[in-house]
N, C-alpha and C positions, 0 to 999 in steps of 0.2 A: 485472519484478517484483524483479529484483536491485537495481536503482536505488531502488525504493521501500524495500526492507529497508536499504539502506546509509544512505539518507536518514533513516529512523527512528533507526538506531543513532547516527548523528552528531548528531541533534538531542537524543537522550537523554543522550548524554555532555555536551552543551553545558548541559543542565538537572541536571548533576551527578547523574545516575541510573546505575545498573549497566546494562550492555547487551552483548549478544553477537550476532553476525551469522554464520551458517554457511551459505554458499552451497553449491548442489549442481547440477552442470551435468550433462546428458545426454551420451552418447557422441558427439552430432553437434557439429559446429562452430557457427558463428554461426546463430541461428535455430532452434537445437534446443530441446529441453526443458530448463528450469531452474527451480529454486525454491530458496528460502532459509528458514531459520528465524531469527526474531528474538526475542529476549527483552529486555524492559524491565523492570526492576525497581527498587525502591528499597532492596532487600537484596541481599547477595552472591548471585551466581549460582553454584550448585554444579556444574551441568553444562549445556552448551549445547543439550542435545537436549530435544525436546518430543514427548511421545506423544499428548497431547490438548491442542491449543492452544486459547485462548480465543477466538482470531479466525483466519479464513483469508482471504486475498486471492486470488480466482480471476480472473485475467486472461484465461484462455482456457478452453474446454471441458474439456480433459484435466485441468487443474488441479482444476476443480470436481469431475470425477469421481474423481479421486485422493483429494483431501483433505477432501471434505465429511464424509465418515463419521468422521474423526478429531477434529473439533471437539468440545470438552467441551459437555455439556448447558448450556444457558443461554448459550453463545457466540454469536459473530456471524460470518456468511458474508458477504463482500463479493464481489459478482458483476459483472463487466464485461458488463452487458447488451446492449451493442452487438454483440458476437460470441458470446455464450453464450445461446442460445434457451432452455435448460433452466431450470426453476425449482429452488429448494433443496427437496428432497424431506423433510427432516426438518421435524418440528414443534416440536422442543425446542431449536431455535436460531433467532436472529434472522437475516433475510435483508436485506441492503441492495443493492439492484440501482442500479448507477451506469452510465449509457451513456458510458462513457469516451471511446470512439472517436468518437462522434458529437459530443460536447462539444469534443473536440479538434479534429475537422474545422470545426466552427463557429468555432474560434479561428484556423483557417488552418493548423494544423500538427499532423499525427497524431503526432508524437513526444512530445506533452505529454499524452497519455492517461494515463501513470503519474502525473503530477503531478495530474490530476482525481481519480484514485483515492486518492492521498495526502491529498488535501483531505477526501474523504468520509470516510476512515479517522479522521483527526484530529478532525474534527467530531463523529463518532458516537461515538468512544471516549473523547475528552478526555485520552487517553494523554500527549500533549504539548501545549505551548502553541502557539498559531498565531504568535505573534511570533517564537518560536524557529525554527519551520519557514521562516518568511519570511527571517529573517536568514541561515539556512543556505543558502536558494535563492540569496540575494544574493552570499554568499560562494563559492558553487560555480560561478557563471559570472563569470569575470573576463576581463581583456584583450579580445580580439576577440569573446568570447562574452557579454560583459556586456549586450549589446543583447538577449539572450534572457531577461533577468530579468523584465521586465514581462509578457512571454508566459506565463512559467511562473507568476508570481504570480497572473495571471488565471485560469489553469488550476486552480491551488491552490483559489482562492476559488470558482470554479464547482463544483468538487468539493464543497466544504464545504456548499454549498447542498444537495446531495443526501444529505449525511450527517447533517444536523441532525435531531435527534429530533422527531418529529412532535407 
């Protein structure tokens, strides 16, 4: 989820938008709880904290339980339905269920689950341009990691199919 947030902010900056990214790590080391707050705006950002976000991305069950209630009415909750069996309980928000882990496994690499979700988010919200995200991915993987660009782009595109409005 940290990578998703960082990618959103970098793409926003590339589009000349204002952006902030505030990571929050639990007391555990690697594999512990983590979340981040991302703000993307065409106006100056006064404070990087958000009480009622317009969107929440829940990559695990704990995140859904913790953050669903905070989403502003009319907002959207993105759920990694591969590992979260629960449904969004609120009726005043839109739920987008994305089988991130399953789609990543189909592509042969579980590490691209975050790119699947990023694609769903971009398609559903229109907050950023697809081309900007694609360019950012190409710039993110260089040198020996450049071979990962096609896989990550494929994961992004698969996710976009899940996020497209019906």
